[in-house]
C-alpha positions as CSV (number, residue, x, y, z in Angstrom):
1,X,0.0,0.0,0.0
2,X,2.9,2.4,0.8
3,X,4.5,1.7,-2.5
4,X,1.3,1.9,-4.5
5,X,0.3,5.4,-3.2
6,X,3.8,6.6,-2.1
7,X,2.7,7.1,1.5
8,X,5.1,8.2,4.3
9,X,5.4,6.3,7.5
10,X,3.2,8.7,9.3
11,X,0.5,8.6,6.6
12,X,0.6,4.8,6.7
13,X,0.2,4.8,10.5
14,X,-2.7,7.3,10.2
15,X,-4.4,5.1,7.7
16,X,-4.0,2.1,10.0
17,X,-5.5,4.1,12.9
18,X,-8.5,5.2,10.7
19,X,-9.2,1.6,9.7
20,X,-9.0,0.4,13.3
21,X,-11.3,3.1,14.4
22,X,-13.7,1.9,11.8
23,X,-13.4,-1.8,12.5
24,X,-12.4,-2.1,16.2
25,X,-14.8,-1.0,19.0
26,X,-12.0,-0.7,21.5
27,X,-9.9,1.7,19.4
28,X,-13.0,3.7,18.6
29,X,-13.9,4.0,22.3
30,X,-10.3,5.0,23.1
31,X,-10.5,7.8,20.5
32,X,-13.9,9.0,21.9
33,X,-12.5,9.0,25.5
34,X,-9.5,11.0,24.4
35,X,-11.7,13.5,22.6
36,X,-13.7,14.0,25.9
37,X,-10.5,14.2,28.0
38,X,-8.9,16.8,25.8
39,X,-12.1,18.6,25.1
40,X,-11.0,18.2,21.5
41,X,-12.9,20.0,18.7
42,X,-13.1,19.0,15.0
43,X,-11.0,21.0,12.6
44,X,-13.3,21.2,9.6
45,X,-13.7,17.5,9.0
46,X,-14.6,14.4,11.1
47,X,-11.4,14.1,13.1
48,X,-10.0,16.0,16.1
49,X,-6.2,16.4,15.7
50,X,-5.2,16.4,19.3
51,X,-6.4,12.8,20.2
52,X,-5.0,11.6,16.9
53,X,-1.6,13.1,17.6
54,X,-1.6,11.5,21.0
55,X,-2.4,8.1,19.7
56,X,0.3,8.4,16.9
57,X,2.9,9.9,19.2
58,X,3.4,13.0,17.0
59,X,2.5,16.7,17.0
60,X,-0.8,18.2,16.0
61,X,0.9,19.9,13.1
62,X,1.9,16.6,11.6
63,X,-1.7,15.3,11.8
64,X,-3.0,18.5,10.3
65,X,-0.5,18.1,7.4
66,X,-1.7,14.5,6.9
67,X,-5.3,15.7,6.7
68,X,-4.9,18.7,4.5
69,X,-5.8,18.7,0.8
70,X,-2.2,18.4,-0.4
71,X,-1.3,15.2,1.5
72,X,-0.9,12.0,-0.4
73,X,-3.8,10.4,1.5
74,X,-6.2,13.1,0.3
75,X,-4.8,13.7,-3.2
76,X,-4.7,9.9,-3.9
77,X,-8.3,9.6,-2.8
78,X,-7.6,7.0,-0.2
79,X,-9.5,9.1,2.2
80,X,-12.4,11.2,0.9
81,X,-13.6,14.7,1.6
82,X,-15.0,13.7,4.9
83,X,-11.6,12.0,5.8
84,X,-13.1,8.5,5.7
85,X,-11.4,5.6,4.1
86,X,-12.8,4.8,0.6
87,X,-14.6,1.4,0.2
88,X,-12.1,-0.6,-1.8
89,X,-9.2,0.3,0.6
90,X,-11.3,-0.5,3.6
91,X,-12.2,-3.9,2.1
92,X,-8.6,-4.6,1.3
93,X,-7.3,-3.7,4.7
94,X,-10.1,-5.8,6.3
95,X,-9.0,-8.9,4.3
96,X,-12.3,-9.0,2.4
97,X,-10.7,-8.8,-1.0
98,X,-9.4,-12.1,-2.3
99,X,-7.2,-10.4,-4.9
100,X,-4.4,-7.8,-4.7
101,X,-5.5,-4.2,-4.5
102,X,-4.0,-3.5,-7.9
103,X,-6.5,-5.9,-9.5
104,X,-9.3,-3.6,-8.4
105,X,-7.6,-0.7,-10.2
106,X,-6.2,-2.1,-13.5
107,X,-5.8,-5.3,-15.5
108,X,-3.6,-6.4,-18.3
109,X,-5.4,-7.0,-21.6
110,X,-4.3,-10.4,-23.0
111,X,-6.8,-10.8,-25.8
112,X,-6.5,-10.5,-29.6
113,X,-6.1,-7.3,-31.5
114,X,-7.4,-6.5,-34.9
115,X,-4.9,-5.4,-37.7
116,X,-4.4,-1.7,-38.2
117,X,-5.1,-2.1,-41.9
118,X,-8.8,-2.4,-41.2
119,X,-9.1,1.2,-40.0
120,X,-9.4,2.6,-43.5
121,X,-10.5,6.1,-42.5
122,X,-7.5,6.6,-40.2
123,X,-4.6,6.2,-42.6
124,X,-3.2,9.6,-41.7
125,X,-3.7,9.2,-38.0
126,X,-2.2,5.7,-37.6
127,X,1.5,6.7,-38.3
128,X,1.2,9.7,-35.9
129,X,-0.3,7.5,-33.1
130,X,2.4,4.9,-33.6
131,X,5.2,7.5,-33.5
132,X,3.9,9.1,-30.4
133,X,3.4,5.7,-28.6
134,X,6.9,4.5,-29.7
135,X,8.8,7.6,-28.7
136,X,10.3,8.3,-25.3
137,X,8.3,11.2,-24.1
138,X,9.6,12.2,-20.7
139,X,6.3,13.7,-19.5
140,X,4.1,11.2,-21.1
141,X,1.7,11.1,-24.2
142,X,-2.1,11.7,-24.1
143,X,-4.1,10.5,-27.1
144,X,-7.8,11.2,-27.1
145,X,-10.2,8.9,-29.0
146,X,-13.7,10.2,-29.3
147,X,-16.9,9.6,-31.3
148,X,-20.0,7.5,-31.4
149,X,-20.3,4.4,-29.3
150,X,-19.2,1.2,-30.9
151,X,-17.1,2.7,-33.6
152,X,-13.9,0.8,-32.6
153,X,-12.1,3.2,-30.3
154,X,-11.0,0.6,-27.8
155,X,-10.1,-1.9,-30.5
156,X,-8.0,0.8,-32.2
157,X,-6.0,1.4,-29.0
158,X,-5.4,-2.4,-28.6
159,X,-4.3,-2.6,-32.2
160,X,-1.8,0.2,-31.8
161,X,-0.4,-1.4,-28.7
162,X,-0.2,-4.8,-30.4
163,X,1.6,-3.4,-33.4
164,X,4.3,-2.0,-31.0
165,X,4.6,-5.2,-28.9
166,X,3.7,-3.3,-25.8
167,X,1.7,-4.4,-22.8
168,X,-1.8,-2.8,-22.5
169,X,-3.3,-2.0,-19.1
170,X,-7.0,-1.1,-18.8
171,X,-8.3,1.0,-15.9
172,X,-11.2,-0.7,-14.1
173,X,-14.5,0.7,-13.1
174,X,-15.7,0.7,-9.4
175,X,-17.8,-2.2,-8.4
176,X,-19.5,-0.1,-5.7
177,X,-21.1,3.4,-5.7
178,X,-21.0,4.6,-9.4
179,X,-21.2,8.2,-8.1
180,X,-17.6,7.6,-6.9
181,X,-16.5,6.8,-10.4
182,X,-14.2,9.7,-11.1
183,X,-12.5,9.6,-7.7
184,X,-12.0,5.8,-8.0
185,X,-10.6,6.0,-11.5
186,X,-8.2,8.8,-10.6
187,X,-6.9,6.5,-7.8
188,X,-6.7,3.6,-10.2
189,X,-4.9,5.6,-12.9
190,X,-2.3,6.9,-10.5
191,X,-1.8,3.4,-9.1
192,X,-1.3,2.0,-12.6
193,X,1.2,4.7,-13.5
194,X,3.3,3.8,-10.3
195,X,3.2,0.0,-10.7
196,X,3.7,-0.8,-14.4
197,X,6.7,-0.6,-16.6
198,X,5.8,2.7,-18.4
199,X,8.5,2.3,-21.2
200,X,6.9,-1.0,-22.4
201,X,3.3,-0.3,-21.6
202,X,0.2,1.6,-22.7
203,X,-2.6,2.6,-20.4
204,X,-6.2,2.7,-21.7
205,X,-9.0,4.5,-19.9
206,X,-12.3,3.5,-21.6
207,X,-15.5,5.5,-20.9
208,X,-13.3,8.3,-19.6
209,X,-16.2,10.8,-19.8
210,X,-16.6,11.3,-16.0
211,X,-12.9,12.1,-15.7
212,X,-12.5,14.4,-18.7
213,X,-15.8,16.3,-18.5
214,X,-14.3,18.8,-16.1
215,X,-17.1,21.3,-16.4
216,X,-19.1,19.2,-14.0
217,X,-16.5,19.4,-11.2
218,X,-17.9,21.5,-8.4
219,X,-16.4,23.4,-5.4
220,X,-13.0,22.9,-3.8
221,X,-13.0,19.2,-4.3
222,X,-13.8,19.6,-8.0
223,X,-10.9,22.0,-8.4
224,X,-8.6,19.6,-6.7
225,X,-9.7,16.7,-9.0
226,X,-9.3,18.9,-12.0
227,X,-5.8,19.9,-10.9
228,X,-4.9,16.2,-10.2
229,X,-6.1,15.3,-13.7
230,X,-4.1,18.0,-15.4
231,X,-1.1,17.2,-13.4
232,X,-1.3,13.5,-14.5
233,X,-1.7,14.5,-18.1
234,X,1.4,16.7,-17.9
235,X,3.8,14.6,-15.8
236,X,2.7,10.9,-15.9
237,X,5.5,9.7,-18.1
238,X,3.0,7.2,-19.5
239,X,1.3,6.7,-22.9
240,X,-2.4,7.0,-22.1
241,X,-5.4,6.5,-24.4
242,X,-8.4,8.5,-23.2
243,X,-11.6,7.2,-24.7
244,X,-14.9,9.0,-24.6
245,X,-18.2,9.2,-26.4
246,X,-18.6,12.9,-25.5
247,X,-16.3,15.8,-26.1
248,X,-18.5,18.8,-25.6
249,X,-18.0,19.2,-21.8
250,X,-14.2,19.0,-21.7
251,X,-12.6,22.1,-20.4
252,X,-10.2,23.9,-22.9
253,X,-7.4,23.5,-20.4
254,X,-7.8,19.8,-20.6
255,X,-8.2,19.7,-24.4
256,X,-4.9,21.5,-25.0
257,X,-3.1,18.7,-23.1
258,X,-3.9,16.1,-25.7
259,X,-1.0,15.3,-28.0
260,X,-3.4,13.8,-30.6
261,X,-7.2,13.7,-30.9
262,X,-8.8,11.2,-33.3
263,X,-12.5,11.4,-34.2
264,X,-14.1,8.0,-34.8
265,X,-17.1,8.1,-37.2
266,X,-19.5,5.5,-38.3
267,X,-17.6,2.9,-40.4
268,X,-17.9,3.2,-44.1
269,X,-19.2,0.4,-46.3
270,X,-15.7,-0.6,-47.2
271,X,-14.6,-0.6,-43.6
272,X,-17.6,-2.7,-42.6
273,X,-16.7,-5.2,-45.3
274,X,-13.1,-5.4,-44.1
275,X,-14.3,-5.6,-40.5
276,X,-16.7,-8.5,-41.3
277,X,-13.9,-10.4,-43.0
278,X,-11.3,-9.7,-40.3
279,X,-13.5,-10.7,-37.4
280,X,-14.9,-13.7,-39.2
281,X,-11.4,-14.9,-39.6
282,X,-10.6,-14.2,-36.0
283,X,-13.5,-16.4,-34.9
284,X,-12.6,-19.1,-37.5
285,X,-15.8,-18.4,-39.5
286,X,-14.2,-17.3,-42.7
287,X,-15.1,-20.6,-44.4
288,X,-18.8,-20.1,-43.5
289,X,-19.1,-16.4,-44.2
290,X,-18.8,-15.8,-48.0
291,X,-17.9,-12.6,-49.8
292,X,-21.5,-12.0,-51.2
293,X,-22.9,-12.6,-47.8
294,X,-20.5,-10.1,-46.2
295,X,-21.3,-7.5,-48.8
296,X,-25.1,-8.0,-48.2
297,X,-24.7,-7.7,-44.4
298,X,-22.5,-4.6,-44.7
299,X,-25.1,-3.0,-47.1
300,X,-28.3,-3.9,-45.2
301,X,-27.2,-3.4,-41.6
302,X,-25.9,-0.1,-40.5
303,X,-24.2,-1.3,-37.3
304,X,-21.0,-0.5,-35.5
305,X,-17.8,-2.5,-35.2
306,X,-18.8,-3.6,-31.7
307,X,-22.1,-5.1,-32.9
308,X,-20.3,-7.0,-35.7
309,X,-17.9,-8.4,-33.2
310,X,-20.8,-9.5,-30.9
311,X,-22.8,-11.0,-33.7
312,X,-19.9,-13.2,-35.0
313,X,-18.9,-14.1,-31.5
314,X,-22.4,-15.4,-30.8
315,X,-22.5,-17.2,-34.1
316,X,-19.3,-19.0,-33.1
317,X,-20.8,-20.0,-29.8
318,X,-23.9,-21.3,-31.5
319,X,-21.9,-23.3,-34.0
320,X,-19.8,-24.8,-31.2
321,X,-22.8,-26.2,-29.5
322,X,-23.8,-28.1,-32.6
323,X,-27.4,-27.8,-31.7
324,X,-28.5,-25.5,-34.5
325,X,-28.0,-26.2,-38.2
326,X,-29.5,-23.0,-39.6
327,X,-27.6,-21.2,-42.3
328,X,-25.0,-18.7,-40.9
329,X,-26.5,-15.7,-42.7
330,X,-29.9,-16.4,-41.2
331,X,-28.4,-16.6,-37.7
332,X,-26.5,-13.4,-38.2
333,X,-29.5,-11.6,-39.5
334,X,-31.5,-12.7,-36.4
335,X,-28.8,-11.3,-34.1
336,X,-28.5,-8.1,-36.1
337,X,-32.2,-7.5,-36.5
338,X,-32.6,-7.9,-32.7
339,X,-30.0,-5.3,-32.1
340,X,-31.4,-2.8,-34.6
341,X,-34.9,-3.3,-33.3
342,X,-33.7,-2.7,-29.7
343,X,-31.9,0.5,-30.8
344,X,-34.4,2.0,-33.3
345,X,-37.7,0.4,-32.3
346,X,-38.0,-1.2,-35.8
347,X,-36.3,-4.0,-37.7
348,X,-34.3,-3.8,-40.9
349,X,-36.3,-3.5,-44.1
350,X,-34.2,-5.3,-46.6
351,X,-34.2,-4.3,-50.3
352,X,-36.7,-6.0,-52.5
353,X,-34.3,-7.1,-55.2
354,X,-37.0,-8.6,-57.4
355,X,-38.7,-5.3,-57.8
356,X,-35.3,-3.7,-58.6
357,X,-34.6,-6.0,-61.4
358,X,-38.1,-5.3,-62.9
359,X,-37.3,-1.6,-63.2
360,X,-37.1,-0.5,-66.8
361,X,-36.1,2.8,-68.3
362,X,-38.2,1.8,-71.3
363,X,-41.6,3.3,-70.9
364,X,-40.6,6.0,-68.4
365,X,-41.6,9.5,-69.4
366,X,-38.4,11.4,-68.7
367,X,-38.4,14.8,-70.4
368,X,-34.6,14.9,-71.1
369,X,-32.2,13.0,-73.3
370,X,-31.1,10.0,-71.3
371,X,-28.4,9.2,-73.9
372,X,-26.7,12.4,-73.2
373,X,-27.1,12.0,-69.4
374,X,-25.6,8.5,-69.3
375,X,-22.7,9.6,-71.5
376,X,-21.9,12.4,-69.0
377,X,-22.4,10.0,-66.1
378,X,-20.2,7.3,-67.7
379,X,-17.4,9.8,-68.4
380,X,-17.5,11.2,-64.9
381,X,-17.5,7.7,-63.4
382,X,-14.4,6.7,-65.4
383,X,-12.5,9.8,-64.3
384,X,-13.7,9.3,-60.7
385,X,-12.2,5.8,-60.8
386,X,-8.9,6.9,-62.2
387,X,-8.3,10.1,-60.2
388,X,-7.8,10.1,-56.4
389,X,-9.7,13.4,-56.2
390,X,-12.2,15.1,-58.5
391,X,-12.4,18.8,-58.5
392,X,-16.1,18.9,-59.4
393,X,-19.2,17.0,-58.5
394,X,-21.7,15.4,-60.8
395,X,-25.1,16.5,-59.4
396,X,-28.5,15.5,-60.6
397,X,-32.0,16.6,-59.6
398,X,-34.8,14.2,-60.3
399,X,-38.2,16.0,-60.0
400,X,-41.8,15.1,-60.8
401,X,-45.0,13.6,-59.4
402,X,-44.8,10.7,-56.8
403,X,-44.3,7.2,-58.2
404,X,-42.9,8.2,-61.5
405,X,-39.7,6.2,-61.0
406,X,-37.2,8.7,-59.4
407,X,-36.0,6.5,-56.6
408,X,-35.7,3.4,-58.7
409,X,-33.8,5.5,-61.3
410,X,-31.2,6.3,-58.6
411,X,-30.9,2.5,-57.9
412,X,-30.6,1.8,-61.6
413,X,-27.8,4.4,-62.0
414,X,-26.0,2.8,-59.1
415,X,-26.1,-0.7,-60.7
416,X,-25.1,0.7,-64.1
417,X,-22.0,2.5,-62.8
418,X,-21.1,-0.3,-60.3
419,X,-21.2,2.2,-57.4
420,X,-22.7,1.7,-54.0
421,X,-25.8,3.8,-53.4
422,X,-25.9,5.6,-50.0
423,X,-29.6,6.5,-49.7
424,X,-30.8,9.1,-47.2
425,X,-34.4,10.2,-46.5
426,X,-35.6,13.1,-44.4
427,X,-36.1,10.8,-41.4
428,X,-32.5,9.7,-41.6
429,X,-31.1,13.3,-41.4
430,X,-33.6,15.5,-39.5
431,X,-32.9,15.7,-35.8
432,X,-34.9,17.6,-33.2
433,X,-31.8,19.0,-31.5
434,X,-30.3,22.3,-32.7
435,X,-27.3,21.7,-35.0
436,X,-27.7,17.9,-35.2
437,X,-29.4,18.0,-38.6
438,X,-26.6,20.0,-40.1
439,X,-24.1,17.5,-38.6
440,X,-26.0,14.6,-40.1
441,X,-26.2,16.3,-43.5
442,X,-22.4,17.0,-43.5
443,X,-21.8,13.4,-42.4
444,X,-23.8,12.0,-45.3
445,X,-21.7,13.9,-47.8
446,X,-18.4,12.9,-46.1
447,X,-19.5,9.2,-46.0
448,X,-20.2,9.2,-49.8
449,X,-17.0,11.1,-50.7
450,X,-14.9,8.8,-48.6
451,X,-16.4,5.7,-50.1
452,X,-16.7,7.0,-53.6
453,X,-20.4,6.1,-53.5
454,X,-23.4,7.8,-55.1
455,X,-25.2,9.9,-52.5
456,X,-29.0,9.8,-53.0
457,X,-31.1,12.3,-51.1
458,X,-34.8,11.4,-51.3
459,X,-37.4,14.1,-50.4
460,X,-34.7,16.7,-50.9
461,X,-37.3,19.5,-50.5
462,X,-37.1,18.8,-46.8
463,X,-33.6,20.4,-46.8
464,X,-33.7,22.8,-49.8
465,X,-36.9,24.7,-49.3
466,X,-36.9,28.4,-50.3
467,X,-35.2,30.4,-47.6
468,X,-37.4,33.5,-48.3
469,X,-40.4,31.6,-46.7
470,X,-38.5,30.3,-43.7
471,X,-40.0,31.1,-40.3
472,X,-37.2,29.6,-38.1
473,X,-33.5,30.2,-38.1
474,X,-32.8,26.5,-38.2
475,X,-34.6,26.2,-41.5
476,X,-32.2,28.6,-43.1
477,X,-29.1,27.0,-41.5
478,X,-30.1,23.6,-42.9
479,X,-30.4,24.9,-46.4
480,X,-27.1,26.8,-46.0
481,X,-25.4,23.6,-44.7
482,X,-26.7,21.5,-47.6
483,X,-25.6,24.1,-50.2
484,X,-22.2,24.5,-48.6
485,X,-21.7,20.7,-48.7
486,X,-22.8,20.6,-52.3
487,X,-20.2,23.2,-53.2
488,X,-17.3,21.4,-51.6
489,X,-18.5,17.9,-52.6
490,X,-16.3,15.8,-54.9
491,X,-18.5,12.9,-56.0
492,X,-21.9,12.0,-57.4
493,X,-25.0,13.4,-55.9
494,X,-28.6,12.6,-56.9
495,X,-31.6,14.4,-55.2
496,X,-35.2,13.7,-55.8
497,X,-38.3,15.8,-55.1
498,X,-42.0,15.8,-55.8
499,X,-42.1,19.6,-55.3
500,X,-39.5,21.3,-57.4
501,X,-41.5,24.6,-57.3
502,X,-40.7,25.0,-53.5
503,X,-37.0,24.5,-53.8
504,X,-34.6,27.3,-53.1
505,X,-33.5,28.9,-56.4
506,X,-29.9,28.8,-55.4
507,X,-30.1,25.0,-54.9
508,X,-31.7,24.4,-58.4
509,X,-28.8,26.4,-60.0
510,X,-26.3,24.1,-58.3
511,X,-27.5,20.9,-60.0
512,X,-25.5,20.0,-63.2
513,X,-28.4,18.0,-64.7
514,X,-32.2,18.2,-64.0
515,X,-34.4,15.3,-65.1
516,X,-38.1,15.8,-65.2
517,X,-40.1,12.6,-64.5
518,X,-43.7,12.9,-65.7
519,X,-46.7,10.6,-65.7
520,X,-46.6,7.8,-68.3
521,X,-47.5,8.3,-71.9
522,X,-50.0,5.9,-73.4
523,X,-47.1,3.8,-74.7
524,X,-45.5,3.8,-71.3
525,X,-48.7,2.6,-69.6
526,X,-49.0,-0.3,-72.1
527,X,-45.3,-1.2,-71.6
528,X,-45.6,-1.3,-67.7
529,X,-48.8,-3.3,-67.9
530,X,-47.2,-5.9,-70.1
531,X,-44.0,-5.9,-68.0
532,X,-45.6,-6.2,-64.5
533,X,-49.3,-7.0,-64.6
534,X,-49.9,-9.2,-67.6
535,X,-47.8,-12.1,-66.3
536,X,-50.2,-12.4,-63.3
537,X,-53.1,-13.3,-65.6
538,X,-53.5,-16.8,-67.2
539,X,-54.2,-15.2,-70.6
540,X,-52.5,-12.4,-72.5
541,X,-54.4,-9.0,-72.8
542,X,-56.2,-8.4,-76.0
543,X,-56.2,-5.2,-78.1
544,X,-59.3,-3.9,-76.4
545,X,-57.9,-4.4,-72.9
546,X,-54.6,-2.7,-73.9
547,X,-56.6,0.2,-75.4
548,X,-58.3,0.6,-72.0
549,X,-54.9,0.8,-70.3
550,X,-53.7,3.4,-72.8
551,X,-56.8,5.6,-72.1
552,X,-56.0,5.9,-68.4
553,X,-54.4,9.3,-67.8
554,X,-51.9,10.2,-65.1
555,X,-50.6,6.7,-64.5
556,X,-47.2,6.3,-62.8
557,X,-44.9,3.2,-62.5
558,X,-45.7,3.2,-58.8
559,X,-49.4,2.6,-59.6
560,X,-48.4,-0.6,-61.4
561,X,-46.3,-1.7,-58.5
562,X,-49.2,-1.2,-56.0
563,X,-51.5,-3.4,-58.2
564,X,-48.7,-6.0,-58.7
565,X,-48.3,-6.3,-54.9
566,X,-52.1,-6.6,-54.4
567,X,-52.9,-9.1,-57.1
568,X,-49.8,-11.3,-56.6
569,X,-51.4,-12.3,-53.3
570,X,-54.6,-13.5,-55.0
571,X,-55.2,-17.0,-56.4
572,X,-54.2,-17.0,-60.1
573,X,-57.6,-18.1,-61.3
574,X,-59.2,-15.0,-59.7
575,X,-56.9,-12.5,-61.5
576,X,-58.3,-11.0,-64.6
577,X,-57.3,-8.1,-66.9
578,X,-60.6,-6.4,-66.2
579,X,-60.0,-6.4,-62.5
580,X,-56.4,-5.1,-62.8
581,X,-57.4,-2.3,-65.2
582,X,-60.2,-1.2,-63.0
583,X,-57.8,-1.1,-60.1
584,X,-55.5,1.1,-62.1
585,X,-58.4,3.5,-62.7
586,X,-59.1,3.4,-59.0
587,X,-55.5,4.3,-58.1
588,X,-55.7,7.4,-60.3
589,X,-59.1,8.4,-59.0
590,X,-58.0,8.0,-55.3
591,X,-55.0,10.2,-56.0
592,X,-57.2,12.9,-57.5
593,X,-59.7,12.8,-54.6
594,X,-56.8,13.2,-52.1
595,X,-55.3,16.3,-53.8
596,X,-52.9,14.5,-56.0
597,X,-51.6,16.6,-58.8
598,X,-52.5,15.7,-62.4
599,X,-49.7,16.7,-64.8
600,X,-50.4,16.8,-68.5
601,X,-50.5,13.4,-70.2
602,X,-48.8,13.2,-73.5
603,X,-50.3,10.9,-76.2
């Protein structure tokens, strides 16, 4: 104990006396009798110095020094603000702890570490972190890892440590009162610094929020804790990784003491694919988890690195039991769906790939030259592939009535160019907290640019409404953020809207290409009927039935999809062309009754 906390002989004796007073009725009675005999008074805390000095055989001044805020006993947190022994020390001195006191404070990590090559977004930061951890900094090194939970911050620290062949020690959490978290962890950190070989070790403080968020420190004790923290950061002589999910409440005086700060964002699609492969190999599942399966999981499930690790670990456990013979992808999707539902309240809606393959440009009523558009898109895509950075963006606005094929066009473009489609709706980006929507918009552009993927913004009018009609400041700031991100974006952006007329004029000007999707022509209606609905019927449509389809105005591909979904659930012998055509008429009528816009139909 003396070595761990660098206690003097007198401080050690005082600590023994405090423990005996707490645990031994005779010692406690002796102390009370002396207080009465000396008519002793408390000196600002729960101990009278004169009886203590008598029992220790020293002067009152020595006792007062032991009890002041600058003594090792107080600064280390062994005794609290009331000058009582903290719980873990009391348990250890009483023999109630079966393990050494150091085990309560820190433990050596002996598990596996992931390769640094999987952190694709941190290519610039990795060499810096390695150099800082490898060097012999006399006063120590402080590296701050922050960002969303589950983005791989702790795994990254372990990977850095493993690459340098250093031991890694993790600071423990208290097993008792969580309100004592910051005091306990300060003690634990100082104990770890004193006891491990700092030249060959790295210290990791996970969930360091309570330590680093110094704005919440209150009063004299808070100032003392803040001073202790800053002193450790300046003079520890250790390499310390501080890991936090929050950075907003950290005092500037603490921030400036970090030698390197790394922001961890949600993993990109490529990073998720690499992570799936790496962790599958780690758990010896790489022969079961195929490449297409990994790509599908990375596309359909927007989950963190920590969730991927948990899902594959659970799959390994299930396989080891030999009780379940379900295909691995089904088991993984069960795990992942359960997590997503717990987090968001709803499961994952997987892409309907059959509907995607039934999409056809033929028959669409797009009032622009698609040949010219795809020539420009193909040329941009080729340069995008060859160059590490494009100076311009290829931006497209798809506008027109609902159901006319805008969203499916974006998916078609993605397949044609062989690019991943990052699709964002208003519900994905709008947040009720001030500034969060702007942050999410910026993050969507950064994600697409980093991955060289097509960014598709559905319902773009939610972010690009005319600023002249704005009634709240945040409406203007969201438009400004979107336009600023468009200006600096180097990639491919596709936005769709049903309401072009309400868009901010500055936003319309920024789109390189504008494609107008209108209701189907009579030829288009006939094409989609033959493509989607006719196969449901046991007989082919006759000329009279096709003529009836051609006569229906204001039809959209989405109408055919609705009828397809409805009639595909009916017994084939009950499906007739007459019923399907009447249903198409009903779709148009229902839209008209509910205020749907009817745009001119071209014959």
